[in-house]
Backbone bond lengths (Angstrom), bond angles and torsions (degrees), N, CA, C in turn:
res aa  C-N    CA-C-N  psi(-1)  N-CA   C-N-CA  omega(-1)  CA-C   N-CA-C  phi
1 M - - - 1.454 - - 1.532 109.35 -
2 S 1.335 116.76 -178.12 1.455 120.59 -176.82 1.525 110.31 -57.00
3 G 1.326 114.99 129.64 1.449 119.65 -179.33 1.509 114.43 84.43
4 G 1.342 116.89 3.14 1.456 120.49 -178.64 1.517 112.34 -74.64
5 K 1.312 115.62 169.31 1.466 121.43 -177.04 1.520 113.09 -68.59
6 L 1.352 116.85 -19.50 1.468 120.93 179.79 1.525 111.55 -117.20
7 E 1.312 116.80 25.92 1.462 120.17 -177.54 1.531 110.78 -56.77
8 N 1.329 114.81 131.43 1.470 124.23 178.23 1.528 114.03 70.12
9 R 1.335 118.55 8.78 1.457 120.54 175.46 1.530 109.19 -87.41
10 V 1.331 116.37 149.32 1.464 122.46 175.31 1.523 107.77 -112.29
11 A 1.336 115.75 125.91 1.464 120.94 -176.62 1.519 110.78 -123.63
12 L 1.321 115.97 143.58 1.463 122.59 172.01 1.518 108.00 -112.98
13 I 1.333 115.98 127.45 1.459 121.44 178.02 1.520 108.28 -122.32
14 T 1.331 117.25 122.06 1.458 120.18 175.05 1.530 108.70 -93.58
15 G 1.334 114.94 154.59 1.459 118.62 -175.10 1.513 111.19 64.82
16 A 1.347 115.19 41.30 1.472 120.61 -169.37 1.518 114.11 -95.19
17 S 1.323 118.42 5.85 1.465 119.61 -173.52 1.524 113.48 -86.60
18 R 1.329 117.14 -8.11 1.471 119.49 -179.25 1.526 109.33 -168.15
19 G 1.313 115.49 175.99 1.454 121.51 172.67 1.515 114.75 56.65
20 I 1.323 115.63 -136.41 1.463 121.37 -176.13 1.520 111.43 -61.06
21 G 1.336 117.11 -43.99 1.462 120.30 -178.59 1.513 112.71 -58.70
22 A 1.326 116.64 -43.64 1.465 120.89 179.65 1.525 110.90 -66.44
23 A 1.321 117.15 -41.29 1.464 120.60 179.98 1.523 111.45 -65.17
24 V 1.324 116.64 -41.03 1.468 120.46 177.97 1.523 110.25 -65.36
25 A 1.324 116.93 -39.76 1.465 120.80 178.73 1.525 110.92 -58.96
26 K 1.312 117.02 -46.10 1.468 120.63 -179.45 1.524 111.13 -62.90
27 L 1.326 116.38 -41.81 1.463 119.60 -179.71 1.523 111.19 -67.15
28 F 1.323 117.17 -40.76 1.468 120.15 178.79 1.530 111.08 -62.83
29 V 1.337 116.46 -42.27 1.467 119.65 177.93 1.526 109.90 -63.59
30 E 1.314 116.70 -42.54 1.464 120.73 177.92 1.527 111.20 -56.87
31 E 1.341 115.76 -32.63 1.465 120.57 -178.67 1.528 112.79 -92.49
32 G 1.345 117.25 9.10 1.455 119.93 169.82 1.508 117.40 103.23
33 A 1.331 118.77 -0.12 1.466 120.94 -177.87 1.521 111.35 -80.05
34 H 1.334 115.42 154.48 1.464 120.22 163.70 1.525 105.68 -95.11
35 V 1.325 116.03 127.22 1.458 120.76 -170.96 1.522 110.99 -115.58
36 I 1.323 115.48 128.00 1.463 122.29 173.12 1.521 106.76 -92.89
37 L 1.319 116.05 117.14 1.459 121.41 -177.05 1.520 109.42 -98.33
38 L 1.327 117.34 118.93 1.458 122.02 -179.07 1.524 109.69 -118.37
39 A 1.327 115.90 129.66 1.465 121.93 176.53 1.518 108.59 -167.00
40 R 1.335 116.03 165.31 1.461 120.06 178.49 1.520 111.96 -70.87
41 S 1.330 116.60 -36.69 1.459 121.44 -171.86 1.529 111.80 -85.76
42 K 1.329 116.01 107.52 1.462 119.80 177.54 1.520 110.73 -63.85
43 S 1.333 116.55 -41.84 1.462 119.72 -179.17 1.527 110.75 -65.29
44 G 1.336 116.64 -37.51 1.458 119.62 177.19 1.513 112.04 -64.54
45 L 1.329 116.56 -41.77 1.464 120.56 176.72 1.520 111.03 -62.54
46 E 1.324 116.59 -40.77 1.463 120.38 179.73 1.521 111.13 -64.52
47 D 1.329 116.83 -35.65 1.466 119.88 177.29 1.531 110.74 -64.36
48 V 1.325 116.39 -43.67 1.470 120.00 178.02 1.523 110.11 -64.13
49 D 1.323 116.44 -41.33 1.462 121.52 178.19 1.521 110.59 -59.53
50 D 1.330 116.56 -43.43 1.470 120.60 179.01 1.527 110.86 -61.03
51 E 1.327 116.43 -41.84 1.464 120.05 179.96 1.528 111.00 -64.83
52 I 1.318 116.33 -42.18 1.466 120.21 -179.41 1.526 110.75 -67.85
53 R 1.327 116.51 -41.17 1.468 119.73 177.58 1.522 111.06 -60.72
54 A 1.335 116.09 -41.73 1.462 120.11 -179.42 1.526 111.42 -63.82
55 L 1.324 116.10 -33.08 1.465 120.51 -178.22 1.525 113.37 -85.35
56 Y 1.355 116.41 -40.05 1.460 119.78 -167.75 1.520 114.76 -128.07
57 G 1.333 117.54 -0.55 1.452 120.15 -179.77 1.518 112.31 89.19
58 D 1.332 115.79 -172.96 1.463 121.90 -174.95 1.532 111.88 -86.06
59 G 1.344 114.09 163.65 1.456 120.75 168.49 1.509 116.94 87.36
60 H 1.337 117.86 10.04 1.463 119.69 -176.10 1.524 113.64 -101.90
61 V 1.337 116.89 -13.33 1.466 119.05 -177.48 1.524 110.64 -134.61
62 T 1.317 114.97 155.52 1.460 123.06 171.09 1.521 107.21 -125.52
63 L 1.321 116.78 128.40 1.460 121.24 -178.59 1.522 110.02 -90.26
64 M 1.315 116.04 136.67 1.457 121.47 179.79 1.535 109.04 -135.93
65 P 1.333 117.50 82.07 1.467 119.41 176.74 1.527 109.73 -65.51
66 F 1.328 116.13 124.84 1.468 119.12 -176.90 1.518 109.79 -161.92
67 D 1.326 115.89 139.76 1.458 122.69 177.23 1.529 108.37 -93.80
68 L 1.317 116.96 112.20 1.459 121.20 -175.37 1.526 113.55 -66.13
69 S 1.326 117.24 -13.21 1.464 118.45 176.82 1.529 111.53 -71.14
70 K 1.320 117.10 -14.42 1.473 121.42 176.03 1.531 108.09 -85.41
71 I 1.320 114.87 69.16 1.461 119.66 -167.03 1.523 113.80 -66.38
72 Y 1.318 118.12 -30.63 1.466 118.27 -177.94 1.529 111.37 -72.49
73 E 1.333 116.66 -29.90 1.462 119.83 176.63 1.527 111.26 -70.65
74 L 1.332 116.71 -19.93 1.462 120.55 179.97 1.522 112.87 -65.42
75 E 1.314 117.29 -21.03 1.465 120.10 -178.24 1.527 112.21 -59.32
76 A 1.328 116.01 -25.43 1.465 120.02 -178.46 1.526 112.74 -83.96
77 L 1.334 117.35 -5.47 1.462 119.56 -173.89 1.526 112.24 -64.48
78 G 1.320 117.22 -46.69 1.464 119.98 -179.88 1.515 112.95 -58.23
79 P 1.343 118.03 -53.42 1.462 119.51 177.59 1.527 113.13 -58.79
80 T 1.337 116.97 -35.79 1.468 120.43 179.19 1.522 110.86 -64.77
81 I 1.330 116.81 -45.09 1.464 120.65 178.98 1.524 110.68 -65.17
82 L 1.320 116.97 -40.93 1.467 120.27 179.08 1.519 111.08 -61.93
83 E 1.326 116.58 -43.65 1.462 120.26 -178.64 1.521 111.49 -65.43
84 R 1.333 116.02 -39.40 1.466 119.12 -174.52 1.528 113.24 -84.19
85 F 1.329 116.81 -39.02 1.465 119.86 -172.93 1.527 113.35 -114.04
86 G 1.319 116.95 -17.85 1.453 120.23 179.82 1.511 115.04 78.36
87 R 1.340 117.23 -1.86 1.457 119.93 -176.38 1.524 110.44 -170.28
88 L 1.318 115.98 164.21 1.460 123.10 167.16 1.521 106.56 -147.97
89 D 1.325 115.68 126.71 1.458 120.63 -176.45 1.523 113.66 -107.01
90 I 1.336 116.38 -27.42 1.470 119.89 -171.36 1.525 110.08 -138.74
91 L 1.317 116.38 133.53 1.462 122.40 171.18 1.520 108.71 -120.20
92 V 1.325 115.86 125.69 1.465 122.05 171.20 1.522 107.11 -114.76
93 A 1.325 116.32 102.86 1.468 121.77 -178.81 1.525 107.97 -89.04
94 N 1.310 115.13 90.52 1.459 121.32 -170.85 1.521 113.48 -111.26
95 A 1.329 117.91 -16.89 1.463 120.58 -173.65 1.522 111.95 -68.47
96 G 1.319 115.32 148.96 1.458 120.74 175.51 1.514 110.44 -176.14
97 I 1.323 115.95 152.96 1.459 120.81 176.02 1.523 108.78 -117.76
98 L 1.319 115.83 154.58 1.456 121.46 -175.51 1.521 112.57 -77.93
99 G 1.321 116.55 -27.38 1.457 119.28 -175.10 1.515 111.21 79.62
100 D 1.310 115.94 -176.40 1.459 120.86 -179.71 1.526 109.29 -81.39
101 Q 1.309 116.36 123.71 1.464 121.08 -179.66 1.529 109.19 -85.49
102 T 1.301 115.07 98.88 1.459 120.29 -177.54 1.520 109.32 -157.71
103 L 1.317 116.02 169.67 1.456 120.51 174.06 1.522 110.01 -63.24
104 V 1.314 117.15 143.95 1.460 120.00 177.49 1.523 110.20 -56.23
105 S 1.320 116.68 -40.26 1.465 120.67 -178.35 1.520 112.96 -67.68
106 H 1.322 117.38 -18.01 1.465 121.74 179.11 1.529 112.35 -104.06
107 S 1.318 116.96 -1.38 1.466 120.35 -172.99 1.518 111.86 -77.94
108 K 1.335 114.33 163.78 1.461 121.75 -179.68 1.529 109.43 -111.95
109 I 1.314 115.46 139.83 1.460 120.65 -178.92 1.524 111.45 -58.71
110 K 1.314 118.18 -36.45 1.467 120.35 -178.84 1.528 111.08 -62.57
111 D 1.338 117.26 -34.15 1.461 119.93 178.08 1.527 111.27 -71.92
112 W 1.337 116.23 -37.49 1.470 119.40 174.63 1.527 110.67 -61.97
113 K 1.323 116.40 -42.98 1.464 120.41 -179.70 1.524 111.31 -62.54
114 E 1.334 116.41 -42.44 1.470 120.06 -179.37 1.526 110.90 -63.72
115 T 1.330 116.11 -45.50 1.462 119.94 -179.62 1.522 111.15 -65.53
116 W 1.322 116.85 -43.66 1.465 121.52 -179.81 1.525 110.97 -63.69
117 T 1.320 116.45 -41.72 1.463 120.01 -179.52 1.520 111.21 -63.53
118 T 1.330 116.33 -47.65 1.463 120.34 -176.64 1.522 112.25 -71.31
119 N 1.315 117.10 -41.62 1.463 120.41 -172.91 1.525 114.47 -88.28
120 V 1.330 117.10 -27.35 1.464 119.69 -175.00 1.529 112.09 -115.21
121 L 1.322 116.86 -59.77 1.467 119.43 -174.41 1.525 112.42 -63.78
122 S 1.329 117.79 -32.85 1.468 118.88 177.46 1.523 110.37 -63.38
123 N 1.329 117.15 -35.08 1.459 119.98 178.18 1.522 111.99 -72.53
124 V 1.332 116.88 -32.27 1.463 119.34 172.19 1.528 109.57 -59.96
125 Q 1.326 115.91 -44.82 1.462 119.97 179.63 1.528 111.78 -66.28
126 L 1.327 117.02 -38.39 1.466 119.44 177.45 1.528 110.39 -60.44
127 I 1.322 116.39 -43.49 1.464 119.96 178.02 1.524 110.41 -61.50
128 R 1.330 116.69 -45.83 1.465 120.86 -176.94 1.534 111.92 -62.17
129 T 1.337 115.75 -42.43 1.463 118.33 -173.53 1.529 113.34 -87.61
130 L 1.349 116.98 -22.96 1.462 119.44 -174.14 1.528 114.06 -105.08
131 E 1.322 118.06 -16.75 1.467 119.00 -178.14 1.531 113.20 -55.88
132 P 1.328 120.04 -43.40 1.475 118.33 179.03 1.526 113.00 -58.09
133 L 1.324 117.16 -38.99 1.467 120.17 179.06 1.521 110.93 -68.61
134 L 1.318 116.70 -44.54 1.459 120.32 -178.44 1.526 111.48 -65.74
135 K 1.327 117.04 -36.41 1.468 120.15 176.86 1.524 111.64 -70.14
136 A 1.327 116.57 -29.57 1.465 120.47 179.76 1.522 111.98 -74.82
137 S 1.335 116.85 -20.91 1.460 120.73 177.38 1.522 110.00 -66.66
138 D 1.324 116.59 151.09 1.459 119.64 176.61 1.525 111.79 -70.24
139 A 1.329 116.16 -17.39 1.471 120.39 178.98 1.524 108.61 -154.66
140 G 1.333 116.33 67.49 1.455 120.76 179.94 1.523 111.16 -67.17
141 R 1.328 115.40 137.62 1.460 121.09 -178.12 1.527 109.05 -134.61
142 A 1.333 116.85 134.51 1.461 121.36 178.32 1.517 109.07 -138.06
143 M 1.325 115.59 141.35 1.467 120.24 179.16 1.514 109.56 -148.98
144 V 1.325 116.35 152.46 1.452 122.20 179.69 1.525 108.46 -125.69
145 T 1.321 115.84 144.49 1.456 120.97 176.94 1.522 109.66 -87.68
146 G 1.310 116.65 118.61 1.453 121.80 178.47 1.514 111.67 -98.72
147 S 1.328 115.18 -171.48 1.461 121.15 -178.35 1.517 109.46 -151.65
148 G 1.321 115.15 145.90 1.451 119.59 175.04 1.513 112.55 -62.06
149 M 1.334 116.38 -23.51 1.462 119.46 179.06 1.522 111.70 -72.21
150 G 1.321 117.07 -12.37 1.452 120.12 172.78 1.519 112.34 -84.02
151 V 1.333 115.85 -3.65 1.466 122.04 179.03 1.528 110.68 -116.07
152 N 1.331 115.39 -46.24 1.462 121.78 -179.01 1.522 109.47 -110.82
153 A 1.320 116.52 113.51 1.464 120.98 -176.48 1.525 111.29 -66.10
154 T 1.333 115.37 139.87 1.458 121.53 175.02 1.523 108.78 -128.55
155 A 1.310 116.29 140.29 1.461 120.84 -179.48 1.520 110.49 -59.66
156 F 1.307 115.95 144.08 1.466 125.64 175.40 1.527 114.06 76.70
157 N 1.320 117.83 -4.36 1.469 120.53 -177.84 1.524 112.06 -120.53
158 G 1.325 116.24 31.99 1.456 120.44 -176.90 1.511 114.05 -61.83
159 Q 1.335 117.12 -40.35 1.465 119.71 -176.92 1.521 110.88 -62.37
160 Y 1.316 116.27 -44.79 1.458 120.23 179.70 1.528 110.70 -69.63
161 G 1.335 116.72 -47.42 1.456 120.41 -176.98 1.517 113.14 -60.34
162 V 1.328 116.43 -45.76 1.467 120.41 179.60 1.524 110.53 -62.79
163 S 1.331 116.76 -42.04 1.468 120.02 -178.65 1.528 111.37 -67.59
164 K 1.331 117.70 -37.14 1.467 119.59 179.71 1.528 111.44 -72.05
165 A 1.335 116.77 -34.55 1.462 119.14 174.20 1.524 110.02 -61.72
166 A 1.322 115.74 -41.46 1.466 120.49 -178.86 1.521 111.69 -67.11
167 V 1.325 117.33 -42.89 1.462 118.88 -175.76 1.530 110.87 -70.79
168 M 1.322 117.34 -31.09 1.461 119.05 174.93 1.527 110.55 -66.12
169 F 1.329 117.00 -41.37 1.465 120.19 177.60 1.523 110.41 -67.00
170 L 1.327 116.48 -34.83 1.464 120.69 176.41 1.524 110.42 -58.45
171 F 1.319 117.24 -47.53 1.462 120.30 -177.99 1.531 111.57 -71.91
172 K 1.339 117.28 -31.52 1.468 118.98 173.18 1.527 110.37 -62.09
173 T 1.317 115.49 -41.64 1.463 120.29 178.03 1.518 110.70 -63.83
174 W 1.330 116.35 -44.34 1.467 120.70 178.96 1.524 110.40 -60.92
175 A 1.327 116.28 -39.74 1.463 119.89 178.37 1.528 110.83 -61.77
176 E 1.332 117.02 -39.80 1.464 120.33 177.25 1.526 110.97 -63.46
177 E 1.317 115.80 -37.95 1.465 120.70 -176.53 1.526 112.82 -74.96
178 T 1.333 117.18 -17.75 1.468 120.14 -175.61 1.529 112.78 -116.02
179 K 1.330 117.76 11.17 1.463 118.57 -173.26 1.526 113.46 -69.28
180 Q 1.329 117.84 -15.32 1.460 120.52 177.33 1.531 112.05 -95.77
181 T 1.334 116.92 11.06 1.465 121.61 179.78 1.524 109.37 -113.62
182 N 1.345 116.32 179.53 1.463 118.88 176.76 1.527 111.96 -91.22
183 L 1.333 117.23 8.59 1.461 122.02 174.51 1.523 108.97 -83.36
184 R 1.327 116.12 132.38 1.460 121.56 178.41 1.527 108.61 -110.90
185 V 1.333 116.16 124.17 1.465 122.91 -177.07 1.524 108.61 -119.98
186 N 1.332 116.86 126.06 1.460 121.08 -178.66 1.523 111.25 -140.30
187 M 1.317 114.54 168.03 1.453 122.06 -179.71 1.522 109.46 -122.89
188 I 1.333 116.09 141.05 1.460 121.14 179.56 1.525 108.91 -121.51
189 R 1.322 116.11 126.40 1.463 120.77 171.53 1.524 106.50 -115.74
190 P 1.340 117.23 98.03 1.462 120.62 -168.44 1.520 115.49 -79.64
191 G 1.343 117.88 -3.86 1.457 119.77 -177.46 1.516 111.29 80.60
192 A 1.310 116.19 -162.15 1.467 121.18 -178.76 1.523 109.67 -73.26
193 V 1.324 115.78 118.12 1.467 121.32 -179.04 1.522 108.56 -121.28
194 D 1.303 116.34 136.59 1.465 122.63 -176.40 1.525 110.05 -71.18
195 T 1.326 115.82 86.78 1.460 122.48 -179.24 1.522 109.75 -131.52
196 D 1.328 115.32 170.51 1.464 120.14 176.96 1.526 110.85 -60.92
197 M 1.333 117.09 -36.92 1.465 119.72 -179.20 1.523 111.34 -65.34
198 L 1.328 117.54 -41.49 1.463 119.80 178.55 1.522 110.43 -61.75
199 A 1.329 116.52 -37.43 1.462 120.48 178.35 1.526 111.29 -64.66
200 Q 1.329 116.97 -32.77 1.461 120.44 176.50 1.524 111.21 -70.19
201 V 1.315 116.54 -38.84 1.462 120.75 -179.67 1.525 110.73 -69.38
202 F 1.326 116.34 -36.73 1.461 121.87 -179.59 1.529 109.43 -121.89
203 P 1.336 117.47 76.20 1.472 120.16 -175.88 1.522 113.38 -61.81
204 G 1.324 117.07 -23.29 1.456 119.97 177.40 1.515 113.00 -88.04
205 G 1.326 116.01 2.48 1.455 121.06 -178.95 1.515 111.94 100.21
206 Y 1.321 116.55 137.55 1.465 121.65 179.05 1.522 109.18 -71.28
207 Q 1.327 116.80 129.48 1.462 121.24 -173.02 1.528 113.99 -95.72
208 G 1.314 117.68 -9.27 1.457 119.43 -178.65 1.519 112.72 -73.56
209 D 1.323 115.74 164.24 1.467 120.66 179.06 1.523 111.74 -103.58
210 D 1.342 115.75 14.84 1.466 119.92 -175.93 1.526 112.96 -112.15
211 M 1.330 117.42 16.05 1.466 119.54 -178.33 1.528 110.53 -73.54
212 R 1.323 115.40 137.72 1.456 122.21 179.12 1.522 109.97 -120.66
213 T 1.311 116.73 163.22 1.456 121.04 173.87 1.524 109.20 -85.90
214 A 1.325 115.35 162.61 1.465 119.82 177.02 1.525 110.48 -60.39
215 E 1.316 116.40 -36.57 1.466 120.34 -179.99 1.531 111.43 -66.09
216 Q 1.324 117.00 -30.78 1.466 119.86 -179.85 1.525 112.56 -72.72
217 V 1.341 117.13 -30.19 1.473 119.01 -178.79 1.526 112.51 -92.62
218 A 1.333 117.92 -13.10 1.469 120.73 -178.22 1.530 113.49 -56.64
219 P 1.352 120.16 -35.75 1.471 119.13 179.14 1.530 113.99 -60.53
220 M 1.332 118.21 -23.40 1.461 120.19 176.03 1.523 109.98 -62.26
221 F 1.325 115.64 -40.92 1.462 121.00 179.28 1.528 110.52 -69.48
222 L 1.324 116.27 -38.90 1.464 119.85 179.36 1.524 110.85 -60.80
223 E 1.318 117.19 -44.62 1.469 119.36 -178.43 1.527 111.24 -59.26
224 L 1.336 116.18 -41.89 1.465 119.55 -178.23 1.521 112.51 -74.87
225 A 1.330 117.26 -15.07 1.464 121.49 179.81 1.520 113.05 -90.00
226 L 1.315 117.58 -13.24 1.463 120.51 -174.78 1.526 111.76 -66.60
227 P 1.332 117.45 142.55 1.470 120.23 175.21 1.524 112.73 -59.18
228 T 1.322 116.55 -24.72 1.464 120.89 -178.72 1.526 113.10 -86.00
229 C 1.326 117.53 -5.62 1.466 120.67 -177.18 1.532 110.53 -66.70
230 S 1.312 116.78 129.89 1.468 120.95 179.03 1.526 112.50 -108.81
231 R 1.317 117.60 -2.97 1.468 120.41 179.25 1.521 109.77 -64.16
232 H 1.322 115.88 143.69 1.466 119.87 177.38 1.523 109.11 -154.50
233 G 1.331 115.56 131.91 1.453 120.37 178.92 1.514 113.53 69.30
234 E 1.320 116.97 21.05 1.465 120.93 -176.78 1.522 111.66 -99.52
235 L 1.328 114.91 153.29 1.456 122.03 170.34 1.517 107.16 -102.52
236 V 1.319 116.14 113.44 1.457 121.51 -177.30 1.524 108.91 -100.07
237 T 1.321 116.42 129.12 1.459 123.23 178.47 1.527 108.72 -126.67
238 P 1.338 117.79 167.84 1.466 118.28 176.35 1.526 112.74 -55.51
239 A 1.327 117.48 -33.10 1.470 120.41 179.97 1.520 111.48 -67.55
240 T 1.325 116.83 -42.12 1.467 119.72 -179.15 1.516 111.64 -77.81
241 F 1.334 116.56 -17.50 1.460 120.82 179.99 1.522 111.68 -97.54
242 S 1.326 117.14 -10.24 1.474 123.09 -179.45 1.517 112.36 65.86
243 L 1.337 116.48 43.18 1.462 119.42 174.12 1.520 109.23 -75.67
C-alpha cells in the first residue's frame, strides 16, 4: 500500500494461485507492489484476487492464467508485460509440479518430460524473456523457490527432486552471469511448508516439528525483493533468515 516497502514496484509471481505463491502475493500487495499472478488455475487465481480485494481494495493485481508447460508461448511474456506495464521489477519463480511419485525403475519418460518442462525449461524461458526487463529496472530482483528434495534424495520423488536440483543450479548460473549488473538473483529453500504439495509428499502427515505456514515464510521473499537488498547468488533458508 502507499508508503510500503515495494511501493510502485511491479512483480510477477508464478504458482500464485495457492500456497507460498498466494501468501507472497498478499504480502507484496500489502507493501505497495502491483502483482501479476500467474498460474494454471483460473479459479484459484480468482480466489486469491478476491482475498486481496477484500483486504486492500481493487487495482493491485493482474491475473494471468497460463500453463507453464507451454514453454514456447512463454517467449511472448516479456513483451506483453512491457507493453502493459512498461516495466518489471521482481520475479518470483515459485511454480512447480510434483510429478509422478513412483520408483525410478517404474517411471515413464512422458512423466519425466512433463515435470522437467514445467519445473526447469519454463524457468529457462522466464529468464530469457524477462531478463531484459529486470535489468532495465533500477533494482531488478529475481528469486526461485527451491526444495530440500533437490538436495536430499527421497524415494518415489525422483522427478521432483531432480528437477528442483536442476532449477537451483540454473538460478546459481544466472546469478553468476548477472553479478556485474544491478539485477539481484537468489534462491530460497523455505523448508517444510504446510501446503497441498507437502501433503502429497507425506500422505500420512509430516512428522517433523519444523513445519511453517506459507505466511510465515513469505517475509523471506519480501527481503529479497526489496530495492535495498544487496544479496546475490545466495541460498536463503529459515536458518539464515532467522525465522
